[in-house]
C-alpha positions in Angstrom: 0.0 0.0 0.0 1.8 3.1 -1.2 2.5 5.7 1.6 2.6 8.7 -0.8 -0.9 9.8 -2.0 0.3 11.0 -5.4 2.2 7.8 -6.0 -0.9 5.8 -5.1 -3.0 7.9 -7.5 -0.5 7.3 -10.3 -0.5 3.5 -9.7 -4.3 3.2 -9.6 -4.7 5.5 -12.7 -1.7 4.7 -14.9 -0.1 1.3 -14.1 -1.0 -1.6 -16.3 -3.0 -4.0 -14.1 -2.2 -7.6 -13.8 -4.7 -10.3 -12.8 -3.8 -13.5 -11.1 -3.6 -15.4 -14.4 -1.6 -12.7 -16.3 2.0 -13.6 -17.0 5.3 -11.8 -16.8 9.0 -12.8 -17.1 11.5 -12.3 -14.3 14.5 -14.1 -12.8 16.9 -13.4 -10.0 20.2 -15.2 -9.6 23.9 -14.9 -8.6 24.9 -14.9 -12.3 23.3 -11.5 -12.8 25.5 -8.4 -12.4 22.8 -6.8 -10.3 22.6 -9.5 -7.7 22.0 -8.0 -4.2 22.1 -4.4 -5.6 18.4 -4.1 -4.9 19.3 -4.8 -1.2 21.2 -1.5 -0.9 20.0 2.0 -0.2 16.4 1.0 -0.2 13.4 1.7 2.0 11.9 -1.6 3.0 8.7 -1.1 5.0 8.2 -3.9 7.5 4.8 -5.3 8.4 4.0 -6.6 11.9 4.2 -10.1 10.6 7.6 -9.4 9.1 8.9 -8.3 12.5 7.6 -11.5 14.1 9.1 -13.7 11.5 12.5 -12.0 11.5 12.9 -11.7 15.3 12.0 -15.4 15.7 14.5 -16.4 13.0 17.2 -14.3 14.9 16.0 -15.7 18.2 15.8 -12.3 19.8 13.0 -10.3 21.3 10.9 -7.9 19.2 12.2 -5.0 21.4 15.9 -5.9 20.6 15.1 -6.5 16.9 13.4 -3.1 16.6 16.3 -1.3 18.4 19.1 -3.0 16.4 17.6 -3.4 12.9 14.9 -0.8 12.3 14.3 2.9 12.2 10.9 4.7 12.5 11.2 8.1 11.0 8.3 10.3 11.9 7.2 13.5 10.2 4.4 16.0 11.1 2.4 14.7 8.1 2.3 11.2 9.5 -0.4 10.1 11.9 1.3 6.8 12.8 4.8 5.5 12.8 6.2 3.3 10.0 8.9 0.8 10.6 11.8 0.6 8.1 14.6 -1.9 7.9 17.8 0.0 8.9 20.6 -0.2 6.3 24.2 -0.5 7.3 25.8 2.9 8.0 29.0 2.2 6.0 27.6 0.9 2.7 23.8 1.5 3.0 23.3 -2.3 2.6 20.7 -4.5 4.2 22.2 -5.9 7.4 21.1 -9.5 6.4 22.7 -9.6 2.9 26.1 -11.0 2.2 27.9 -11.9 -1.1 25.9 -15.1 -1.4 22.6 -13.4 -0.9 20.1 -13.1 2.0 21.1 -14.8 5.2 17.5 -15.0 6.4 16.0 -15.8 3.1 13.3 -18.1 4.4 12.1 -15.2 6.7 12.7 -12.3 4.3 10.1 -9.4 4.5 7.0 -9.3 2.4 8.4 -6.5 0.2 11.4 -8.6 -0.8 9.2 -11.6 -1.5 6.8 -9.6 -3.6 9.3 -8.0 -5.9 9.0 -7.4 -8.9 5.3 -7.3 -8.3 3.5 -4.5 -6.5 -0.1 -4.6 -5.2 -2.7 -2.0 -4.9 -5.8 -2.1 -2.6 -8.6 0.2 -3.6 -10.1 1.4 -0.4 -13.7 0.5 -1.3 -13.3 -2.1 -3.9 -16.0 -2.7 -6.5 -16.5 -5.4 -9.1 -14.6 -3.3 -11.6 -12.0 -1.8 -9.2 -10.6 -4.4 -6.9 -7.1 -5.4 -5.7 -4.7 -5.7 -8.5 -1.0 -6.3 -9.1 1.5 -4.4 -11.3 5.1 -4.7 -12.3 7.8 -2.7 -10.5 10.7 -2.0 -12.9 13.9 -0.4 -11.7 16.8 0.5 -13.9 19.3 -1.3 -11.7 17.5 -4.7 -12.0 18.6 -6.9 -14.9 16.2 -9.7 -14.2 13.1 -8.3 -16.1 12.3 -10.2 -19.3 14.4 -13.2 -18.2 13.4 -16.7 -17.3 10.2 -18.6 -18.3 6.8 -16.8 -18.3 4.9 -17.3 -15.1 1.6 -16.1 -13.8 1.0 -13.8 -10.9 -0.8 -16.6 -9.1 2.3 -18.9 -9.4 4.6 -16.2 -8.2 2.5 -15.7 -5.1 2.5 -19.4 -4.4 6.2 -20.0 -4.9 7.3 -17.0 -2.9 5.2 -18.0 0.1 3.1 -14.8 -0.1 -0.2 -16.5 0.7 0.9 -17.0 4.3 2.0 -13.3 4.5 -1.3 -12.2 3.1 -3.3 -14.2 5.5 -1.3 -13.2 8.5 -1.3 -9.6 7.5 -5.1 -9.3 6.7 -6.1 -7.9 10.1 -3.3 -5.2 9.9 -4.3 -4.3 6.4 -7.9 -4.0 7.4 -6.9 -1.8 10.3 -4.9 0.5 8.0 -7.8 0.8 5.5 -10.3 1.9 8.2 -11.9 5.3 7.7 -10.7 6.2 11.2 -7.4 7.4 9.8 -9.1 10.0 7.5 -11.5 11.4 10.1 -9.4 11.3 13.2 -7.3 14.1 14.7 -3.6 13.6 15.5 -3.0 10.8 18.0 -1.5 11.7 21.4 2.1 10.5 22.1 0.6 7.8 24.4 -1.7 6.6 21.5 1.2 6.6 19.1 3.3 4.5 21.5 0.4 2.1 22.0 0.0 1.7 18.3 3.7 1.0 17.8 3.8 -1.5 20.7 0.7 -3.4 19.6 1.7 -3.6 15.9 5.5 -4.2 16.2 6.8 -4.8 19.7 4.9 -8.0 20.4 7.0 -9.0 23.4 6.4 -5.6 25.0 2.7 -6.0 24.3 2.8 -9.4 26.0 4.2 -7.8 29.1 1.5 -5.1 28.9 -1.2 -7.8 28.8 0.2 -10.2 31.5 2.1 -7.9 33.8 -0.5 -5.1 34.3 -4.2 -5.2 35.4 -5.2 -5.8 31.7 -6.7 -9.3 32.3 -8.5 -8.1 35.4 -10.3 -5.4 33.3 -11.1 -7.4 30.1 -12.9 -10.7 29.8 -10.7 -12.8 27.5 -11.3 -16.5 26.8 -9.0 -18.6 29.0 -7.8 -20.7 26.1 -6.8 -17.6 24.2 -5.0 -16.2 27.2 -2.9 -19.3 27.5 -2.2 -19.3 23.8 -1.0 -15.7 23.9 1.6 -16.5 26.6 3.7 -18.2 24.0 2.2 -17.7 20.5 3.3 -14.5 18.9 0.7 -14.7 16.1 -2.2 -15.2 18.5 -1.0 -12.3 20.4 -0.6 -10.1 17.3 -4.1 -10.9 16.2 -5.3 -9.9 19.7 -3.3 -6.7 19.5 -5.2 -5.7 16.3 -8.5 -6.1 18.2 -7.1 -4.1 21.1 -6.2 -1.2 18.8 -9.7 -1.3 17.3 -11.1 -1.1 20.8 -8.8 1.5 22.2 -8.4 3.8 19.1 -11.6 3.2 17.1 -13.9 2.7 20.1 -15.2 -0.5 18.5 -16.6 -3.3 20.7 -13.9 -5.9 19.8 -13.1 -6.6 23.5 -15.4 -7.2 26.5 -15.0 -5.3 29.7 -15.7 -7.5 32.7 -19.2 -6.8 34.1 -17.8 -6.0 37.6 -15.4 -3.4 36.1 -18.2 -1.9 34.0 -20.4 -1.6 37.1 -17.7 0.1 39.1 -17.0 2.6 36.3 -20.7 3.4 36.0 -21.0 3.9 39.7 -18.0 6.2 39.7 -19.4 8.3 36.9 -22.8 8.6 38.7 -21.0 9.9 41.8 -19.3 12.5 39.7 -22.6 13.5 38.2 -21.5 12.7 34.6 -24.3 10.2 34.1 -27.6 9.6 35.8 -28.8 6.1 36.9 
């Protein structure tokens, strides 16, 4: 999903659209002069699922991964932080790329798997204007037009993108919500909450289990136990928490006793009448 509005408009209006059964030719390999050049001086936006996969592969916490391997530039125009993979300072190269290629290839980010395809998600898709793919062509890449023709569908399958799409669906839906257009700027506390819930899954786990969170919210016991160790279960829960806390949607249940206490407190303050 393009971050820049003018670029998004250009893609939707001008880029040739590819359906799942349309074909293209592309090949990447060590024999090409451009091998790993695309892994240098590039802005790779990480999704929440990317962070989980990569931190698990490196066997470190999400907090350590974010500190060591990412940056989150923030401008006045942004409402929420974006997490980018941090390039090496000396050569502007991805920290996971060596002469033989990617050292965490099986866990590489969605953006790396998708290339040379891009994808556009119209906000309110119709039968004639729905999600489509397009080719991303950069001058430094010599792989275009090489190899056997293959369909978009086959590329998605062989690059393992179906799993990334499935695991990223709740985050994508969160980002396409109308809330972001109609809302005012988030407070620093809300921005930190968003960052924690989306990207710092281990800190979010501490938030859930080491505060009064589970005393306030009625969460199924089986799900609570799963979230103790399952990062993906916790990440899915975090998306629901953001909808509850930011969008004011009823995605979580407040315990009845807590709701009664809050109502009684508001009645005492004269803010509501019984």
